[in-house]
N, C-alpha and C positions, 0 to 999 in steps of 0.2 A: 398940341397932345399935351398934356398939365399931371402928370403922375405926378405923387414922393414916392418913400421909404421906410416904412418902424425898419428902427434903427438892426435891430436882435431877429428883423426878417431876411430882411435885406442882404445881413453878415452871414449869418450861417447857408444862406441861400448861395450864393461867393464862395466857399468852403468846398460847400457840394461842388457842385457846377467842376472848380479845381480840379477835387479830386476825384473827378469822374473819366473827367474831361487825361487830364497826366497821368491811368491808365489808362495804355500801353500796347496792344499785345505782335506779339509777331508781323501778324497779318497783315497787318496796317506798316509797319517800319517798313514791309519789304515792299509796299502801295508808293509811298516813299521817295522811290530809286531817281523816278523825275521829281522834275519840281513845276511840271507844269500839275496842272488840279481839274478832268474834268467832271461837271455832275451826267449822270446819266436817265436823270429825268427831265429834265430839259437841255441845248446846244448851249451852258457856259460855257467858260471856263477864265483858272487863273493859275497866276505865278503864283506861289509860296515864295516867300520871301529870306534871305539869306537868315540863318540863323535862329525858325520857326522852321515848325513839323504839326501838322498831320495831326489831330491829337486823336480826330473821332470824327468818322464818319453817316450818315442814316439818312437816306433817301434825301432828302433838297437841303438839308444841309452837313456843311464843314465847321468843325473851330477847329485853329489853329489854335499857337500856343513855342511861349519859348524854349529854344531845346537846350534845360540850363537844369537841374536839381530839383529848381525849387519856382516855378514858375509864376510873379503874381499878376501875369498879366490871360485873357482873354479872349480874343476878334470870334464870335462868332462869323456863319458866313451865308447868306440863305441863299436859291437860286430863284426865280416866281416870276411869275408874268404880269403887272404894275401897271398900271390904264397914266400913272402920274406915282409922283411923287408922294403926293396927301396917301395914295391909296396902302400904299409903303409904313408911312410911320402910323397910320393905322393898322395898320396889322402890325407892328414889334409894341406900341402901341400893349397890343391886349397880347401883348404875347411876355411883357414886362411881369404888367399887374398878376397873369395868372399860374403864367409857370415863375416864373422872380420874385412871387406876390410882394411887385411896388408899390406903396402902397401913397410916398407924398419924397417923394421928391421936388426935383426947380431948372427947370429950365434955366439952364448962364447961357446957351445962345438960342438963338432965336435956325429954328428952319432956313436955309439963303442957301438958291440952287443959283447956280455953273453951271462949263462943263466940266466934260471930259471926252477925249479925242472926240468930240464933235456930239459926245450924244448930254444927253438935260441927267441933271446932278444932283443929287442936296445934302446938306450934312446940318444937324439939329444937336446938343451935345445936354447935357440932366446934370443931375448929384444928388444922394443921398451919402445915407453916413450906415457906415458896416458899425456889428458889438462893440468894435474901442477908440468910440466915437472920433474915427478918421473919414474927413470925405471919400467920397468915392464917384468913380464919373464913367458917367454911359455916354460914349458916339454912335453916335443913329447914320450914318450913308445912305445915298442906295443912288447906285448911275442905271440906268436904260435908257434898250437899245430903240432903235427906232418902229419898231415889231412883236415891244411891251413889253420882253426877256431882258430878264434889268440881275443885278445884286446885289441884295438889302450886307452889306459890312459895322455888324453894331460890335463893341469897343466896350473892357467892361478895366475899366484898371484902375487901385485907390491912387489921390488924384496927381503924386507924384509919379507917380506910373505913369498915365494917360501922356501925357506928348510917344511919347514913344510909343504907346499902340500910337496913336490914330495917324504916325509917321507908318507904320505900316500896315494902316487902314486906307492912308492911301497911295503906298502901293499896290496895293488888290484893286486898290477899284480900276488905277492906272492902267493893270498887265489881264484888264479885261474883258475880255473877246464874247462873240458871238454866234453863233449861226442863224436859218433859219429855219420857223417852226412852220409848220404847217397840216393840217390835219387831212391823216392817216384814212383814207377813208377804203384799203383794207386792213388794218389792222384793229382797223373799229367796228368791223364789221356783222362781229358777229355779239355788240353789246348793243343792236339795235332791239329796242322796245321794253317797255318798262315794266323795270327790278324789284324785287321784295322784301324785305328779312322782317319775317313778324319772331318780335324779339319773344320770349316766356313769357309770360307776366311772372312778377314775385304777389308773397300772397302769405299773411301769418295766419298765427290762430280762427279757424271760425265757429266757433261752437255755441250757445244761449246763452250763456253766463255773459261772457264777456263780446262772444263778441269778433270779429276780425278787421283787414284789410287786403286790397291787393293794388299792382300796380301792372302796367306794361305800356308798351310802344310800338306799333309801326311806322318801320320807315323804308322809303318808296327814292328811286331813280328812274325817271323815263331819261333814254338819248335818245337825239333826231339823231338821224345822214346828214345836216347839217353840220351838225359840230357841236351842237348847244346840248344843253339836262334843265332838264328838271328835278327839284327835288321836295320831297317832304315827310318833314315827321309829328308824325299822329300820338300823344299820352296820354291815359286816364292812372283816374287816382283817387281808388276809393272804401270808403270810412262805413263798415258796420259798427256802433256799440249800443249797448244799453244805450234806451229810451235819445241818440241819436242818429247818425249817417247821414251820407253824405256823397258828391260825386264829384272830381274836378278834368274840366278833359285839356287840352294844349297843346298849338297846331303852329309847324316853323317849316313854312316852305321859302327858299333859295329856289334859283340860278342861275348861268352860266357859260361855258363853252368850256372843253374835253378836248385832253390829248392825252393821244397813248403811245409810248416811246417803250420799246425795249423788259419790258415786262413791267411796264409802268402806268400809273393814269394821273397822268394830272390838270384838280378841275380850277376850276378860274373862274370863282366864285364871282355876284355881284350885293355878297354879303360882305367876308369877308375872304377876300384875294383870292391868293392860287395855293394850291397845296397840292402832293404828289405820292396817291403810293401805293401800294403794289398791287396790283391786276391781275388775275386771271384767270383762264377757265376749269373751268374742275367736273372731270364726269360726264362733263356736252350740257353739263343742267343745267349748272352752275357757278357764278361766277362771282367770286375770292372782290372784291373793294378795304381797302385799308387790312386793318385784324379782323370783317364778316362777309356770308355769303347770302346773297342773293338767288330767287329762281325766278322766271322769267311768270309773271304774270296779261 
């Protein structure tokens, strides 16, 4: 995985992340009464190291910062289903590029495999430069249980503080515990079949003098009794202007396995790794996956 980072984009992203993650609500502070953190979407947990706190948690992600007034380190822990370490690195690389806008970073430590409590683990380090010219290191770590459930641990820190952050990441990996994940046919029974979301088309101005444009997409999931699913997204865009016009279409398809637990659905994609999303039945006719609603077709 080769990525690098533009100084300004990465520096601003780091500032935004630290500012966001250190805004802790009272409810989140109460949730830290115990030093063991368990994810609701997958059977995975870890021990929060002494002197650190959970600053933010959402879905299968938890962010840790030092319990200080102005933390300079951020550690993000993600529970997921990983076929192997390469699957984690692919997902982490995509997140760095798309979420943190990391475009020009350099690998300073190639991925190396090792064992943690009898489980497969791997670690790599990339480096970039912040807007002040200071080097920032990003540590990518993962431990994967025998059944594929794993914890990815990402360290974001100034170079001078990196080893401190990596030591905490190592402690998180050593404390990782995983349960058994099974396909719950009863919980998934209402999902079986094909579900379609027809997104409303967007349209621009349409008249005889200026023409116009329109676009839209149709997203569908098909869930099967054996715990597998198929996904498709068919999109279109048309342009009609005086003297010219055209229509373009696209189709994205994917497949994988799914698990339902505690009001969430975990989709283990063949392309994009695993992702845990809100799942619920609405009015007995629709289902909600993430922020989208689907009707049976």
